[in-house]
N, C-alpha and C positions, 0 to 999 in steps of 0.2 A: 504493501500499500504505500501511496506518496506522502511524503513529510507534509503535515499541514501547517507547522510552524511558520514560514514565511507567508503563506496565504493569510493566516490569522492576523500576522503583523502587518501586512498590507491593508486589510480590512480595517483593522484599528487605527492605522494612520489616516486612512480615507475618512473613516468615522469622526475622529477628533478634528481633522480639518474642516470638515463640513460644518461641524458644532462651532468652532472657532469663527468661520466666515458667518454664519447665521447670528451668533452673538454679537459680532462686530457691527453687522448691518442693523440689527435691531437698536443697539446702542446709539449708532448715528443716527437713526430715524427718530428716537426719543429726543436726543438732543437737538435736533432740526425742529421737531414739532415744539419743544419747549422755547426754542429762539423765535419761532413764529408767533408763538402766543405773546411773546414781550413785545415785538415789533409790531404786529398788526393792531390797528385800533379796534377796542371793544365796540361792539353794536349797542346803539343806544336803545333802550326799552321802547317799545312801540307805545304810542299814546292810547290810552284806555278810551274806547268808544262808547258813547253813552247809548244805553238801550233804547231801540224806538219805542214809542209809547203804542197802546193798543189801538188809539185812535190815530192812525197815521194819517199824514197829510198827503191827499191825493194830488200828485203832480202831473200826472199823464192824462187827466181831463175825463176820467170815467166818472159818471154819475153815481152818487150813493144808491139810488133806486136800482141801478143795474148790478151794484156789488151785493145789494140785499137780495135781489132776485136769484144771482148765481150762488150764494150762500144757502139760500132757501132750497134750491134744487139740488145741492151736494148733500145737505142734510136729508133731503127725502131719499135720494138714491141710496146713501149709506144706510138709512133706516130699512130700505127694502132688501138689501143685500144680508144684512144681520137677521 
């Protein structure tokens, strides 16, 4: 049977080399992200929008009677389905 010593040594060398490369890459990546966090400006919080009231102002010219008729029709339709 062939001697496995050199093959195991080569496998261990490749494994350690890969682990070192990954460790260095991740370390550099963490350093760069922290550097970017210090350099980049922080986002300003979005202004809080006030809730619209239940009696919203009608800006598109629909008459209140039409809105009431549509609401009644939807109510009747949902009542028939249930």
